[in-house]
N, C-alpha and C positions, 0 to 999 in steps of 0.2 A: 412853683421859682420853673418857669420852660430858657431851658439855653440852648443854643447854637452845637453842631456834633465836633468843631472849632473850637469853641473857651468852652467843652466837657473838655478834650486832651488834654486843653490847657489848664485846667479850674483842673481836676480829679478828685486830687485830697480832702479839696473847702466842698465840693461834692456831697464822696463824701459822708463829708466828718457832719453835715445841715444832714443827712437824709440819717444817721447815728441821731441824731441830735431831733428827729423827729417830722423836717421840714419834705414835704412832696417835694422833688424833682423830675423834670420832660426835658429831657435829649427831644429837641428838635432835625426835621431833616428840611430843609426851605419853607423853616417856618410851619410845618406841618409834623405830630406828636412823634413821634415815633418808638421811643421808651420811655419806663417809668424806672428809672433806679428804686428798689425798696432793699431795708436791711430784709438777712437772714433770722430767722428765727432762733434764738435767743437756746443757748444749750438747757436742754433738759425738755423745750418743749415740746420738740418734736417726737417724730417716732424714736427705736432707736433698740438696740440688740437686746431682746428678751426684752422687749417689753409686750408678751403677753403672758408673763410669768403670770398664775395666781391667776389670770382670768379661763374659765371653760375656753375649751378649743373642743372640736372636732373635728374628723377627718371626713369631707363625704361618704356617700354609699361603694362609687363608681372607683377612688384611688390605687385600690392592686388591682383594677380589673385586666386582667392577662391582654384582652384586643387592646386598649388605650397601649399598654404596656409598647405589646411589638410593632406599634408604634411609629412611638419615643424613640423609641430604638434604631430603630427605622433608618429615621435623620441623622441616627448616630454614626450608622450605618455598622454598627455592630451589633453580636448577636447577642440574648435575652438570655445570661445560665439562667431553666431552673432547676 
C-alpha cells in the first residue's frame, strides 16, 4: 500500500495497525516513494544486555596497549593514571 505524506499524517494509527498485521506501507512525496513503515523487532528477537552470557569472548591483543590508552585519554583531556 502506498500513501501520501498527508494521508499518512491523517491516518497514522490505521496505517500502524496495517503494518503490525503484516502489510507493507510506503509513504510517498509527490508520488515518489520515500519511506517504508516497518514494525520493530519483537522483544527477545534483538540484542539485549547480557546477550554474550555463556558465549566465548576474547579481547583483542591491543585492548590494554598503553599507546592506545594514552590516545584515548587525550580525547577526554584527562591524564591517564598508572
